[in-house]
N, C-alpha and C positions, 0 to 999 in steps of 0.2 A: 598640900603639895606646893613644892617650891617652883616658881617660874622664873626661868632665865632669859634675860634680854641679849641679844646678839649684838646689838650696837653696830649693826652693818659690817661685822667682819665675819668671813667665812672661816671655820675652824680648819679646814683642810688646805687653806692657802698658806703658802711659805712666806716669811717676810721678804720684802724687797723694797729698795730705795733708800734714801738717806733719812733713817730714823733709828730709834734705839740708840745704842752706844756710838753709832757713826755720827750723831748730831755732836758728841764731844770731839770726835775726830775733825769734823768740819770746822768747829770752832778753833781748834788747834791749827789747822791748816791756815785758816784766815790770819790768825795771830803770828804764826811762824815766821814769815818774811820781816815783820816789825821787830819781834823779839831777837831774831838772829842779828839784825843790824844794830840793835841795842847792845847786844852782847859783844860785837865787834867793836864798838865804841868803848864799852866798858873795860875791855882788856888793856886799852891804852890808859885808862884811869887807874886800874890796878897797877900796871908798871910804874906810873908816876907816884902813886901812894906807897908802893913798896920802896922806892928810892927814898922818898921823903922820911920814912920810919926806919931806914937802914935795915930792912929785910932783904936778905939775899935769896931772891927768886931766881932759879935758872932761866936765862934768856929764851931757852928752847921752850919753856913753858908758854910764853907769850906768843912765839912763832907758831907753835903747833895749834894753840887756842885760835889765833886768828885765821889761820888756814882752815881749821875745821868749821868756824863759824861761817866763814865765806862759802865752803862747800854746802854746809846746810842751808844757807840762803838761796843758793843755786837750786839745791834739791827741793826746797820748799816751794819755790815758784813752779818747778815741774810737777810736783805733787798736787798743788792747787789746781792746776789745769786738769790733770789725769782724774782727779777726784770728782770735780763738778761736771766732768763730761762723761763720767762713769765708764772710763776705759779699763779693759781687761789688764792692761800693763801696770795699772795703778797698784795692785797688790804686791808684785814683786819689787816695785820701786819703794813702796811703803816699808816693806821688810828690810830691804837694803839700807834704807835711811835710818831705820831703828838699829840695825847692826852697826852702822857707821857711828852712830851716836854712842852706842855701848863701847866700842872699841875706842873712840876718842876719849870718853871719861876714864877708861882704865889706863890708857897712855898718860893722859894728864895727871892721874893719880900717881903713877910711878915717877914721872918727871918732878912733880911738885912735892913728893914725899921727903925730899931732902930738907924742907923747910919744916922744922919741928912743930911750930905753931899752927901750921895748916894741915898737918897729917892726919888728925881725927876728922876734920871737916872734909877733906878730900875722900877719905875712905867711905864716910857716910854718904856722900854724893855719889860715889861709885856704886855702893850697895843699892842705893835707891834707883839709880840709873839702870843698873842691871836687872834689878827686880821689875821694874815697870816695863822695861823693854821686852823681857820675857813674856810678861803678861799679855802685852799688845800683839806680840808675834803669834802667841797661841789664839788670841782672838781672830787675827787675820786668817789664820790657817783653818779654823773650826768653825767660824761663824756662817750660818746658813744665809743671813741677810747679806754679808760681804760677797758670798758665792752668786747670789741672785742678783746683786746690783752692779758689780763691775763686770759687764759682759760686752761692752762696745769694742769692737776691734778699731784699731787706728787705719784709717783709709788713706793710702797714698794716691794722689791723683797725678797721672802723667800729662805732661804739656805736649799736646799733639795738635 
């Protein structure tokens, strides 16, 4: 007869809290403000490098990239707060941020596709961005842990 040890976990309890795949999400949210600031800085480096090597990159590529990364930086700060406070508003904001990133990568692919040597790389980045974005949206929509974790309402206090 086989004996099973429960390890202090009840089988009928649903997962709740930051655990499972949400640990990866937490790491991503902690790193996101830093990486978006680095991306803003790297856009300027890319523009300088493109000029040095006479690569005709459309100026709109740099403008849209910088605007996109500034928006992502702002969203990452908001998402960081909503995530660790376990706010109900986190899930729609997270899905919105993923959709924004997906749209941004497609727009940048079309803008940058005029540069022959970058076309294949931009297409691969777009395919990866769209695929990973779709997977994370499905995770947010279907995960029991996400539904059980992000339940806190935002409380507005009145000054009286």
